[in-house]
C-alpha positions, 0 to 999 in steps of 0.5 A, a space after each residue: 546478508 546477515 541479520 545486521 546487514 538486513 537491519 542496516 538496509 532497513 534503517 537506510 531505506 527508512 531514513 531515505 523515505 522519512 527525509 524524502 517521502 513519496 508524494 502524499 505520504 508520511 512514513 513512521 515506525 509503529 514502535 521505535 524499537 521495531 524497524 520491521 513495522 512501519 505505518 504509512 499515512 497516504 492521501 488519496 491521489 487527486 486524480 482518483 476516486 480516493 481524492 480527499 481520503 486519508 488512508 493508513 497502511 501497515 508495512 511489515 518487513 520480514 526478518 530476511 528482508 530484502 531477500 523476502 518481500 514486505 507485506 503491505 495492508 490497508 488498515 483503513 477500509 478501501 473499496 478497491 479491486 487490488 485490496 482484500 475486502 475482509 477487514 485485513 486489507 491485504 494488497 495484491 501487488 505483483 511486486 510483493 509476490 515472492 516469485 517476483 520480488 528481487 532484493 534490489 527492489 526498494 520500499 519507496 518503489 512499493 509505495 509509489 506502486 501502491 499510490 499508482 494502483 489507486 489511480 489505475 487498478 490492476 484488474 488482471 491481478 485483482 483479489 476482489 473479482 466482483 469489484 474488478 468486474 464492477 470497475 470494468 463494466 459499471 464504472 459509475 457504480 464503482 466510482 460512487 461506492 469507492 467515494 462513499 467508502 472514502 467518506 465513511 472510512 477515510 475521513 474525507 473532509 
């Protein structure tokens, strides 16, 4: 796929997502002149400890998308086993790894999967081992800390 083809694919996916966004999400370009960087505003799923929170994520598409996966990062701090706790907010999502990404995959599927891991973390693919261990063995403490972070960083009303 040429650079023009990649650009067309991105425009098509952006159009589909903005017209029919995944549940609890709003998608827009960070800068209208760059279709490779998207801002996602996501509400914490009701059935999760993140309910009531409003999270901002940054999706960056490589120049050779869809042959290379996008990167997705939480810019809102979140206490979660699959999101780095280093201020970068990088997500560990199997679908986004180079060896698992396939060109037919779509950004809508990435966003749906992101929402689903807020409900049910993937502990086998955790980037924050201590948080994953806490989730496994001391769930009440995990839930309490995650809710505190939602209140502190994600503007829970």
